[in-house]
C-alpha positions in Angstrom: 143.8 200.9 87.3 146.3 199.0 85.2 149.7 197.9 86.3 152.8 196.0 85.3 152.7 193.8 82.2 148.9 193.5 81.9 148.1 193.2 85.6 144.8 195.0 86.2 143.5 196.3 89.6 139.8 197.0 89.8 137.4 198.5 92.3 134.1 197.7 90.5 131.1 200.0 90.8 128.7 198.5 93.3 131.6 197.6 95.7 133.4 199.7 98.2 136.4 201.5 96.7 139.0 200.1 98.9 142.1 202.0 97.6 142.0 204.3 100.7 142.4 201.1 102.8 145.4 199.9 100.9 144.0 197.2 98.6 142.1 196.5 95.4 138.9 194.5 95.3 139.9 192.5 92.2 143.3 191.9 90.6 143.7 190.1 87.3 146.8 188.7 85.6 147.4 187.6 82.0 147.2 183.9 81.2 150.9 183.5 80.5 153.6 184.2 83.0 155.0 182.8 86.2 153.3 182.9 89.6 155.6 183.4 92.6 154.5 182.6 96.2 156.3 184.3 99.0 156.0 182.7 102.4 154.8 184.7 105.4 157.4 187.3 106.3 157.6 188.5 109.9 159.9 190.9 111.8 162.7 188.5 112.1 166.3 189.4 111.6 168.7 187.1 109.7 168.9 184.9 112.8 165.1 184.7 113.2 165.0 186.9 116.2 161.8 189.0 116.3 162.4 192.7 116.0 159.9 195.1 117.5 157.6 194.9 120.5 154.4 196.4 118.9 152.4 195.5 115.9 153.3 198.7 114.0 157.1 198.2 114.7 156.8 194.6 113.5 154.9 195.6 110.4 157.7 197.9 109.4 160.4 195.2 109.6 158.1 192.6 108.0 157.4 194.8 105.0 161.2 195.4 104.6 161.6 191.6 104.6 158.8 191.3 102.1 160.6 193.8 99.8 163.8 191.7 100.1 161.9 188.6 99.2 160.2 190.3 96.2 163.5 191.7 95.0 165.2 188.2 95.3 162.8 186.9 92.6 163.8 189.6 90.2 160.4 191.2 90.6 159.1 194.6 91.6 156.3 195.4 94.2 153.9 196.4 91.4 154.0 192.7 90.3 152.4 191.6 93.6 148.8 190.6 92.9 147.7 189.4 96.4 148.8 189.7 100.0 147.5 187.9 103.1 148.1 189.6 106.5 147.9 187.8 109.8 147.8 189.9 113.0 147.8 188.4 116.5 145.3 190.2 118.7 144.1 192.4 115.8 142.5 195.7 116.6 141.0 198.2 114.3 143.7 200.7 115.3 146.2 198.6 113.3 144.5 199.4 110.0 146.0 202.8 109.6 149.6 201.8 110.1 149.0 198.8 107.8 147.6 201.0 105.1 150.7 203.3 105.4 153.0 200.3 105.0 151.0 199.0 102.0 151.0 202.4 100.3 154.7 202.8 100.9 155.6 199.5 99.3 153.0 199.3 96.5 152.1 202.9 95.7 149.1 203.0 93.4 149.6 199.3 92.4 147.5 197.9 95.3 147.2 194.1 95.5 144.1 192.2 96.4 144.3 191.6 100.2 142.9 189.6 103.1 143.6 190.4 106.7 143.1 187.5 109.1 143.1 188.2 112.9 144.6 185.2 114.8 145.1 184.4 118.4 148.8 183.9 117.9 151.5 183.2 115.3 154.4 180.7 115.1 156.6 182.4 117.7 155.5 183.8 121.0 156.9 187.3 120.2 155.4 187.4 116.7 152.5 189.7 116.2 152.5 190.3 112.4 153.0 188.2 109.3 152.5 189.0 105.6 152.7 186.7 102.6 152.5 187.6 98.9 151.6 186.2 95.5 153.4 187.8 92.5 152.8 187.5 88.7 155.9 187.7 86.5 155.3 188.0 82.7 156.7 185.4 80.2 
């Protein structure tokens, strides 16, 4: 599956097709362009106060914050090539709401992804964090 400005998303034969889980196995970007690295976004409001008491509630706010950060670069979600997700106290039940959030933001332009279960995050109330790498042409 191709994407924005030469970004390709692949799920090679011989590997699990992970599109249903909200990510691509491989993402390639052209040799010329600009890489953008977005720090971990959590469910914090403008004052840094954690919003939401559950992982799915925090996911929704964190994804909104990620969209804001993406747009601040002048980019679009389809230019994200990789995400890294950290979930405190991860359980398999969180995979479905995560896939829904990923699909809502990225549509069919699924980035490469890694989910890392962690015992805790930076703030006591934080349960979810997501960072992203983007590729901008030119």
